[in-house]
C-alpha positions, 0 to 999 in steps of 0.5 A: 286912171293911169292903168286905163291910159297904159292899157289904151296905149298898149292896145294902140301899139299892138294894133299898129304892129299887127298892121305892119307889112313885111317888106322882106324879099327872100330869094335863093339860087342854085347850081342849075342857074335858077332862082326859086321865084320868077315873080314877086309881088309886094303890097303897096305899103312897101313903096313907102318902106325900106325893102330888104332883099335877102339872097342865099346861094343854095348850091355848092359851087364856088363864086368863081365858077357859079356865083350868083347875086340879085340885081334890081333895076327898073323895068325894061333896063335889063337888056341894056345892062347885060353887055356891061356886066358881060364885059366885067367877066367872071371875077366876083370882085369886078362884078361887084365893083360894076354893080356899085358903079351902076348903082351910083350912076342910078342905073341899078336900084339895089344889088347883093354881092356875088356869092358862092354855094352855101353863102348869102348876102342881103341889101336894102332898097331905101324907102321911096325908091320903088313906086306902087303900081310899077314893075321892076326886074331882078337878075343875076349878073354873073356872065351868062346867068341872066339868060335863066336867072331873071324875075319881076318884082311888082309893087301893087297899086295903092288901094289894091288888096294886100291879102294875096301878097300876104298869102304868097309870103306866108306860102313862101315861108312854109317852103 
């Protein structure tokens, strides 16, 4: 009897693990001021989970010359934030401080720090910060980079098939 209960518990745990959704966003940026993705779709389940953003600068130039990051904001807020980031100048420490101030005020949802070529940073978006069925924007806040380095993040509506999102994630991992 004990063995049957243990087998049943293990089977339930295994099924639950198989249903878990990966809510990790992986982005790269390069010395040509480009992200590798312009559009990211996550399944609706990610609106109720912590989302991890992993960013890697695959170029070679230092942060002071060609620093990159990822800043996540509500859709439509990018243009209002551009002049505020431009005023911070090209000093990576000032840009990061600006991002922290804007996050504290609620204007930025999450951000990674400015990194130079070969470096990486990651951050998390707390659960329930993003809503299913809504779009968000991400961009590089280094002065002038947001003209080219922007993208959209969409959390699918509840009930929408996650098969397409899982297929996209698997394709990205193969790259």
